[in-house]
Rosetta silent file (secondary structure, phi, psi, omega in degrees, C-alpha in Angstrom):
SEQUENCE: MALDAYDLPPLISGSLIRRYKRFLADVRLDTGETVIAHCPNSGSMKGCAVPGCPVWLSVSDNPRRKLKYTWELIKTPASMIGINTLVPNRLVRTAVESGQIPELAGYGTVRSEVTARKGTRLDLFLEAPGRRNCYVEIKNCTLVEQGLAQFPDAVTERGQKHLDELRHLVAAGHRGVIFYLIQRMDGQRFSPAAGIDPAYARKLSRAVESGVEIITRDVIIDLKQIRIHRSLPVML
SCORE:     score description
SCORE:     0.000 S_00000001
   1 L     0.000  131.844 -179.756   97.857  112.768   96.765 S_00000001
   2 L   -69.124  146.237  177.696   97.678  109.240   95.379 S_00000001
   3 L   -71.174  141.345  174.171   97.468  106.404   97.847 S_00000001
   4 L   -67.890  145.782 -173.851  100.593  104.309   98.279 S_00000001
   5 E  -139.253  152.828  169.688  100.166  100.859   96.802 S_00000001
   6 E  -102.227  118.947 -179.744  101.753   97.438   96.698 S_00000001
   7 E   -80.119  120.147  178.205  101.823   96.255   93.091 S_00000001
   8 L   -75.398  148.174  174.210  100.743   92.649   92.839 S_00000001
   9 L   -70.821  168.883  174.340  102.568   90.334   90.430 S_00000001
  10 L   -55.538  137.752 -173.447  100.614   88.854   87.482 S_00000001
  11 E  -119.354  150.589  170.446   97.983   86.523   88.899 S_00000001
  12 E  -118.673  151.889 -171.482   96.167   83.374   87.815 S_00000001
  13 E  -108.897  157.264  177.749   92.776   82.422   89.206 S_00000001
  14 E  -170.345 -159.896  176.648   91.244   79.327   90.697 S_00000001
  15 E  -133.904  145.933 -177.155   89.274   78.163   93.730 S_00000001
  16 E   -75.526  128.985  172.177   90.505   77.033   97.126 S_00000001
  17 E   -91.025  -53.523  177.297   90.215   73.330   97.893 S_00000001
  18 E  -166.286  154.865  171.167   91.901   73.411  101.303 S_00000001
  19 E  -113.647  136.052 -174.356   94.668   75.032  103.306 S_00000001
  20 E  -154.287  161.953 -179.085   96.773   72.680  105.449 S_00000001
  21 L    50.440   32.551  176.817  100.072   72.318  107.292 S_00000001
  22 L    65.090  -49.284 -170.709  100.031   76.113  107.691 S_00000001
  23 L  -108.950   12.419 -177.909  102.048   76.812  104.557 S_00000001
  24 E  -125.618  146.708  175.748  100.289   74.703  101.915 S_00000001
  25 E  -144.699  134.481  172.251   97.080   75.122   99.943 S_00000001
  26 E   -91.510  129.163 -176.572   95.444   72.953   97.306 S_00000001
  27 E  -130.926  133.880  172.547   93.926   75.068   94.528 S_00000001
  28 E   -95.336  111.264 -179.687   91.880   74.079   91.508 S_00000001
  29 E   -68.193  160.338  178.137   92.863   76.437   88.715 S_00000001
  30 L   -62.678  -19.058  176.918   90.261   77.728   86.269 S_00000001
  31 L   -75.772  -11.952 -176.573   91.930   75.476   83.687 S_00000001
  32 L   100.828  -13.016  179.748   90.830   72.450   85.744 S_00000001
  33 L   -76.560  141.913  174.652   94.330   71.603   86.963 S_00000001
  34 E  -102.427  129.180 -177.404   94.878   71.095   90.700 S_00000001
  35 E  -129.320  161.193  172.861   98.092   72.589   92.110 S_00000001
  36 E  -102.290  126.075 -179.615   99.792   73.000   95.494 S_00000001
  37 E  -113.710  148.397  171.980  100.509   76.624   96.376 S_00000001
  38 E   -72.282  133.381  176.189  102.683   78.139   99.091 S_00000001
  39 L  -103.291  105.753 -175.550  100.571   79.910  101.724 S_00000001
  40 L   -84.825   51.282 -179.872  102.582   82.908  102.994 S_00000001
  41 L  -151.496  116.141 -175.624  100.561   83.238  106.197 S_00000001
  42 L   -92.949   -0.685  179.853  101.357   81.273  109.356 S_00000001
  43 L   -75.902 -176.219  178.776   98.280   82.363  111.315 S_00000001
  44 L   -72.835  -22.664 -177.495   95.073   80.418  111.737 S_00000001
  45 L    56.702   34.902  178.266   93.514   82.409  108.861 S_00000001
  46 L   -55.755  126.406  177.504   90.158   82.148  110.615 S_00000001
  47 L    81.623   -2.866 -178.568   87.421   83.310  108.268 S_00000001
  48 L  -135.637   24.538  171.918   89.688   83.732  105.263 S_00000001
  49 L  -131.717   57.830 -170.360   90.590   80.195  104.178 S_00000001
  50 L   -90.549  114.098  179.649   87.124   79.217  103.010 S_00000001
  51 L   -56.266  140.545  179.509   87.036   76.208  100.648 S_00000001
  52 L    93.063  -14.989 -178.680   85.359   76.922   97.344 S_00000001
  53 L   -77.036  150.884  175.281   86.114   80.643   97.337 S_00000001
  54 E   -63.769  137.840  176.242   87.915   82.267   94.394 S_00000001
  55 E  -132.800  161.584  177.881   91.652   82.683   94.915 S_00000001
  56 E  -130.015  136.225 -176.814   94.505   84.211   92.947 S_00000001
  57 E  -119.096  147.217  166.992   98.052   82.897   92.773 S_00000001
  58 E   -95.288  160.219 -174.901  101.340   84.359   91.615 S_00000001
  59 E  -124.199  130.517  178.327  103.705   82.183   89.592 S_00000001
  60 L  -108.135  140.202  175.485  107.470   81.904   90.041 S_00000001
  61 L  -103.089   14.590  179.474  109.900   80.710   87.383 S_00000001
  62 L   -74.090  114.610 -177.632  112.692   80.237   89.947 S_00000001
  63 L   -66.853  -15.305 -179.569  113.896   76.626   89.492 S_00000001
  64 L   -81.375  -15.461 -178.694  115.163   76.569   93.098 S_00000001
  65 L   -75.628  138.707  177.733  111.684   76.986   94.521 S_00000001
  66 L   -72.157  -38.845 -179.869  109.942   73.862   95.738 S_00000001
  67 L  -115.658  131.979 -176.878  106.507   75.287   94.930 S_00000001
  68 L   -76.073  -28.726 -171.315  105.832   77.238   91.771 S_00000001
  69 E  -109.063  146.702  173.731  102.712   79.009   93.029 S_00000001
  70 E  -126.350  130.034  179.141  102.105   81.483   95.873 S_00000001
  71 E   -76.524  121.932 -176.337   98.638   82.220   97.218 S_00000001
  72 E  -109.887  -43.162 -173.540   98.096   86.009   97.154 S_00000001
  73 E  -138.152  153.436  168.569   94.355   86.801   97.405 S_00000001
  74 E  -137.809  146.868  176.045   91.025   85.217   98.285 S_00000001
  75 E  -114.807  106.011  175.609   87.510   86.563   97.752 S_00000001
  76 L   -90.829  172.099  175.889   85.115   85.495  100.487 S_00000001
  77 L   -57.943  -24.622 -176.643   81.431   86.505  100.556 S_00000001
  78 L   -87.754  -36.175 -171.650   82.443   89.359  102.876 S_00000001
  79 L  -171.274  158.092  162.212   85.525   90.831  101.180 S_00000001
  80 E   -74.034  139.670 -174.980   88.600   90.447   99.039 S_00000001
  81 E  -132.487  135.183  173.813   91.454   89.563  101.416 S_00000001
  82 E   -83.737  128.976 -175.721   95.228   89.816  101.065 S_00000001
  83 L   -94.396  -33.125 -170.282   96.944   86.589  102.148 S_00000001
  84 L   -73.184  116.438 -177.982  100.639   87.478  101.874 S_00000001
  85 L   -76.830   -4.452  174.141  102.013   88.572  105.251 S_00000001
  86 L   -78.403  -19.844 -174.878  105.012   90.230  103.576 S_00000001
  87 H   -65.045  -47.534 -175.029  102.754   92.940  102.160 S_00000001
  88 H   -54.390  -46.492 -178.236  102.017   94.968  105.333 S_00000001
  89 H   -63.021  -42.514 -179.485  105.658   95.775  106.147 S_00000001
  90 H   -66.328  -44.195 -176.695  106.445   96.777  102.578 S_00000001
  91 H   -68.553  -44.475 -178.514  103.288   98.830  102.177 S_00000001
  92 H   -67.301  -42.086  179.412  103.510  100.609  105.529 S_00000001
  93 H   -60.072  -45.448  179.724  107.191  101.472  105.121 S_00000001
  94 H   -59.955  -42.644 -179.531  106.531  102.994  101.684 S_00000001
  95 H   -66.408  -38.867  178.284  103.608  104.996  103.064 S_00000001
  96 H   -65.226  -45.280 -178.383  105.658  106.264  106.021 S_00000001
  97 H   -63.307  -31.524 -179.250  108.556  107.302  103.788 S_00000001
  98 L   -91.202    4.359  175.388  106.229  109.231  101.480 S_00000001
  99 L    77.802   19.787 -175.988  104.537  111.018  104.386 S_00000001
 100 L   -95.617    5.653  170.209  101.126  109.425  103.886 S_00000001
 101 L  -114.064   94.075 -172.971  100.757  108.261  107.480 S_00000001
 102 H   -53.643  -34.523 -179.000  100.226  111.587  109.308 S_00000001
 103 H   -64.864  -20.512 -177.479  100.816  110.002  112.714 S_00000001
 104 H  -119.991   20.330 -177.946  104.334  109.029  111.573 S_00000001
 105 L   -79.433  157.738  171.867  105.196  111.999  109.361 S_00000001
 106 L    92.322    8.354  177.001  108.280  114.180  109.717 S_00000001
 107 L   -99.255  130.057 -177.284  110.983  111.572  110.278 S_00000001
 108 L   -81.710  -24.091 -177.539  113.989  111.804  108.003 S_00000001
 109 E  -121.114  130.376  176.715  115.314  108.303  108.584 S_00000001
 110 E  -129.116  121.578  177.857  113.317  105.090  108.296 S_00000001
 111 E  -125.021  149.595 -179.569  114.980  101.724  108.901 S_00000001
 112 E  -103.265  154.636  172.420  113.535   98.213  108.914 S_00000001
 113 E    52.256   63.300 -177.431  114.091   95.274  111.258 S_00000001
 114 E   -99.664  134.396  177.640  115.837   97.144  114.061 S_00000001
 115 E   -78.882  125.500  178.097  117.041   95.352  117.178 S_00000001
 116 L  -104.732 -153.563 -177.177  115.678   96.932  120.330 S_00000001
 117 H   -60.893  142.680  176.885  116.154   96.048  123.995 S_00000001
 118 H    59.625   25.038  175.172  117.036   92.423  124.834 S_00000001
 119 H    78.958    4.386  177.737  117.543   91.561  121.193 S_00000001
 120 L   -72.122  133.135  179.709  113.882   91.964  120.231 S_00000001
 121 E   -98.652  133.110  176.194  113.482   93.044  116.620 S_00000001
 122 E  -115.889  158.394 -166.332  110.822   95.590  115.671 S_00000001
 123 E   -72.437  -40.908 -178.486  109.669   96.349  112.158 S_00000001
 124 E  -134.696  147.106  173.022  110.498  100.056  111.762 S_00000001
 125 E  -128.704  123.956 -178.824  112.742  102.603  113.452 S_00000001
 126 E  -116.846  137.750  177.051  112.165  106.313  112.726 S_00000001
 127 E  -146.657  153.646  177.023  114.425  109.153  113.742 S_00000001
 128 L  -160.075  147.419  179.414  114.864  112.865  113.094 S_00000001
 129 L   -56.213  133.342  176.374  116.849  115.646  114.801 S_00000001
 130 L    80.614    3.872 -179.846  114.991  117.102  117.754 S_00000001
 131 L  -121.973  154.130  174.302  112.376  114.358  117.865 S_00000001
 132 L   -66.475  139.201  172.031  111.975  111.264  120.002 S_00000001
 133 L   -59.445  147.347 -175.628  113.037  108.074  118.281 S_00000001
 134 E  -127.052  124.966  176.536  110.025  106.044  117.189 S_00000001
 135 E  -107.078  133.387 -176.197  109.763  102.250  117.115 S_00000001
 136 E  -126.881  127.597  172.063  106.938  100.692  115.095 S_00000001
 137 E  -109.434  127.276 -175.424  105.719   97.102  115.115 S_00000001
 138 E  -104.439  130.774  179.493  103.448   96.198  112.173 S_00000001
 139 E  -120.165  136.336  177.930  100.783   93.511  112.478 S_00000001
 140 E   -89.000  122.774 -177.664   98.860   91.853  109.666 S_00000001
 141 E  -117.206  121.451  178.024   95.143   91.575  110.481 S_00000001
 142 L  -125.797    2.845 -179.981   92.830   89.372  108.378 S_00000001
 143 E   -96.111  118.473  174.642   90.140   88.446  110.912 S_00000001
 144 E  -133.660  127.909  177.138   86.903   90.444  110.635 S_00000001
 145 E  -130.496  120.539 -179.597   83.614   89.367  112.200 S_00000001
 146 L    50.664   44.386  176.696   80.470   91.498  111.835 S_00000001
 147 L    83.321   -5.118 -178.769   82.549   94.520  110.923 S_00000001
 148 E   -98.832  111.143  174.259   84.980   94.099  113.832 S_00000001
 149 E   -78.212  135.420 -175.252   88.603   93.639  112.748 S_00000001
 150 E  -135.204  146.388  173.348   90.515   91.652  115.357 S_00000001
 151 E  -140.237  138.587    1.520   94.099   90.671  116.087 S_00000001
 152 L   -89.781  175.762  174.819   95.455   88.082  116.654 S_00000001
 153 L  -100.681    4.579  173.604   93.679   85.141  114.993 S_00000001
 154 L  -158.835  159.308  179.593   95.641   82.678  117.168 S_00000001
 155 L   -58.151  132.188 -176.546   97.535   82.918  120.454 S_00000001
 156 L  -131.792   97.302  175.398  100.753   84.844  119.857 S_00000001
 157 H   -66.824  -33.735  177.853  103.459   84.855  122.506 S_00000001
 158 H   -63.132  -42.791  178.235  105.699   86.681  120.046 S_00000001
 159 H   -63.755  -37.338  176.815  103.097   89.430  119.701 S_00000001
 160 H   -63.649  -40.225  178.557  102.846   89.729  123.475 S_00000001
 161 H   -62.017  -38.774  178.031  106.626   90.114  123.651 S_00000001
 162 H   -62.985  -40.216  177.964  106.462   92.961  121.129 S_00000001
 163 H   -63.671  -42.587  177.190  103.924   94.791  123.302 S_00000001
 164 H   -59.521  -41.979 -178.534  106.158   94.384  126.355 S_00000001
 165 H   -65.520  -42.322  178.878  109.095   95.757  124.388 S_00000001
 166 H   -62.828  -38.727  176.622  107.143   98.791  123.179 S_00000001
 167 H   -60.136  -45.323 -179.860  106.128   99.555  126.771 S_00000001
 168 H   -63.858  -38.601  179.993  109.772   99.464  127.896 S_00000001
 169 H   -67.076  -39.905  176.611  110.813  101.722  125.021 S_00000001
 170 H   -63.870  -42.068  178.225  108.145  104.281  125.896 S_00000001
 171 H   -61.668  -27.156  179.436  109.258  104.172  129.528 S_00000001
 172 L   -85.578    0.403  175.537  112.795  104.927  128.292 S_00000001
 173 L   105.227    3.208  179.956  111.586  108.082  126.534 S_00000001
 174 L   -96.170  170.419  167.673  110.941  106.845  122.997 S_00000001
 175 E   -87.452  140.732  174.962  107.735  106.604  120.975 S_00000001
 176 E  -128.064  127.659 -174.255  106.292  103.126  120.652 S_00000001
 177 E  -130.640  133.820  170.346  103.678  102.353  118.005 S_00000001
 178 E  -108.928  122.870 -172.927  101.720   99.221  117.153 S_00000001
 179 E  -113.487  114.495  178.617  100.398   99.454  113.573 S_00000001
 180 E   -99.374  114.307  175.220   97.555   97.124  112.548 S_00000001
 181 E   -99.513  115.219 -178.730   97.134   96.794  108.788 S_00000001
 182 E   -90.488  108.965 -173.451   93.783   95.177  108.032 S_00000001
 183 L   -86.777   51.009  174.673   94.270   93.363  104.713 S_00000001
 184 E  -161.016  178.148 -167.130   90.605   93.370  103.769 S_00000001
 185 L  -119.924    9.022 -174.299   87.838   95.888  103.089 S_00000001
 186 L  -112.563   10.945  177.638   84.922   95.054  105.407 S_00000001
 187 L   -81.585  141.595  177.160   86.201   96.221  108.809 S_00000001
 188 L  -113.536  -22.520  179.546   84.427   99.109  110.518 S_00000001
 189 E  -157.146  167.678 -176.647   86.353   99.162  113.809 S_00000001
 190 E  -126.509  144.559  175.758   89.272   97.370  115.446 S_00000001
 191 E  -152.269  149.107  171.092   89.670   95.483  118.723 S_00000001
 192 E   -64.357  147.630 -177.045   92.127   92.975  120.172 S_00000001
 193 L   -84.780   78.409 -176.166   90.776   89.424  119.898 S_00000001
 194 L   -64.099  -28.245  179.208   90.248   88.852  123.624 S_00000001
 195 L   -73.066  -19.576 -179.967   88.290   85.681  122.945 S_00000001
 196 L   -98.746  -46.539 -178.789   91.274   84.157  121.140 S_00000001
 197 L  -136.653   81.301 -177.854   94.237   85.536  123.103 S_00000001
 198 H   -60.188  -31.620  179.021   93.079   87.219  126.330 S_00000001
 199 H   -65.598  -39.581  178.066   96.678   87.752  127.464 S_00000001
 200 H   -63.707  -44.180 -179.500   97.417   89.738  124.300 S_00000001
 201 H   -60.920  -42.632  178.412   94.297   91.869  124.809 S_00000001
 202 H   -63.509  -42.713 -178.142   95.286   92.633  128.402 S_00000001
 203 H   -68.406  -32.937  177.262   98.828   93.519  127.394 S_00000001
 204 H   -65.945  -44.886  177.621   97.594   95.795  124.612 S_00000001
 205 H   -60.756  -42.175  179.217   95.388   97.735  127.053 S_00000001
 206 H   -64.325  -39.575  179.684   98.302   97.969  129.500 S_00000001
 207 H   -63.688  -43.789  179.760  100.616   99.150  126.719 S_00000001
 208 H   -64.059  -41.351  176.968   98.208  101.897  125.670 S_00000001
 209 H   -60.500  -27.977 -178.900   97.838  103.027  129.279 S_00000001
 210 L   -88.020   -2.210  176.472  101.647  103.265  129.367 S_00000001
 211 L   110.737   -0.698  175.684  101.787  105.491  126.290 S_00000001
 212 L   -69.616  135.699 -177.105  102.090  103.031  123.402 S_00000001
 213 E   -97.052  146.245  174.721  100.190  104.358  120.386 S_00000001
 214 E  -110.704  131.879  171.554   97.861  102.358  118.116 S_00000001
 215 E  -121.995  134.725  174.484   97.548  103.107  114.399 S_00000001
 216 E  -123.912  146.211  169.502   95.070  101.246  112.184 S_00000001
 217 E  -147.182  141.016  167.152   94.581  101.248  108.430 S_00000001
 218 E  -100.621 -170.370 -174.149   92.525   99.063  106.154 S_00000001
 219 E  -136.557  165.475  167.192   93.158   98.613  102.436 S_00000001
 220 E  -112.780  127.566 -176.368   91.582   98.682   99.002 S_00000001
 221 E  -120.580  132.161  165.404   92.324   95.517   97.035 S_00000001
 222 L  -133.889 -170.403 -175.509   91.938   94.745   93.347 S_00000001
 223 L   -81.884    2.865  178.603   93.768   92.302   91.092 S_00000001
 224 L  -112.083  -35.748 -171.376   96.526   94.843   90.390 S_00000001
 225 E  -147.433  159.134  165.382   97.272   96.513   93.708 S_00000001
 226 E  -118.722  120.650 -173.495   96.752   96.623   97.459 S_00000001
 227 E  -119.286  137.862  173.949   96.419  100.239   98.593 S_00000001
 228 E   -64.109  139.982 -174.414   96.383  101.772  102.067 S_00000001
 229 L  -122.802 -101.558 -168.501   93.001  103.330  102.749 S_00000001
 230 L  -120.476  162.937  174.232   91.462  104.622  105.989 S_00000001
 231 L   -85.653  151.494  177.334   91.948  104.360  109.732 S_00000001
 232 L  -111.817  142.454  175.832   89.493  102.373  111.846 S_00000001
 233 L   -64.670  147.139 -175.316   88.330  103.389  115.332 S_00000001
 234 E  -105.530  134.635  175.911   89.861  101.312  118.121 S_00000001
 235 L  -119.011  115.932  179.426   87.858   99.589  120.871 S_00000001
 236 L  -106.393    0.000    0.000   89.863   98.312  123.858 S_00000001
C-alpha cells in the first residue's frame, strides 16, 4: 500500500537569512533577490531556523495576501524539515481515513476540529457503531537533538490543556490519543521536552498513566511530497 502523502505546491529555492517576529523570515532567493516570507510556525523552531541553510518557498498569486511567499521546507545539516504547521493535521487525517494508521483503523466517521468538554477543541473525532468514540490531538514536532525527537519546543499552556482534556475524556469512557507527527527524518525515538516544559512532560506521563494513548510517526520529505513513514519508540 502506498504511503499517504501531502503534495507540496511548486517551490522556489533560496537560503535563510533570519526568522523573526515568529511569523516572518528573510530569505535570499537563488536569483539573488531578498524577500520576506510568511513563516507558518509559531513555535520557537529550535534547531530548524538555522541561518544560511537552504530553504524552499511556495508562491501565492492571491492579491489579498500581504506576503507573496510562504516558507515550506528547510534543509539543515541533520535533516530536511517541514516548516508548515498545517501539514500534520491534513496528512494525519488523510492517513486515518485511508486506514494507514493501524492504531486508529476501523472508524467509519472522521471529523476535524471537534469541541470537547469545556469548549476545548481537539483535532480529530472518530466514531463507529459498537466502538468507543476516539478523540485525537495532533502535535507538530520539529525538534530533534541527537536522534531524540522532542515536544514541545517552547512552553505550551495550550498543549497542557489538551492533555488535561484527553485525560477527562478517557475517564468518561472514550479513547484519548495524542499523535506526534515528527516533520523531519532524523529522529530515532520520542520524548517530551522536560527541559523546556517540565509541566507538559509531567502531564503527559500522568495522561498515559490514566489511559491516554501516544502515537508517533516521522515522515519522508522531498521537494514534491511529505509522506508519513514509521513510528518512533516513546521514552517517558
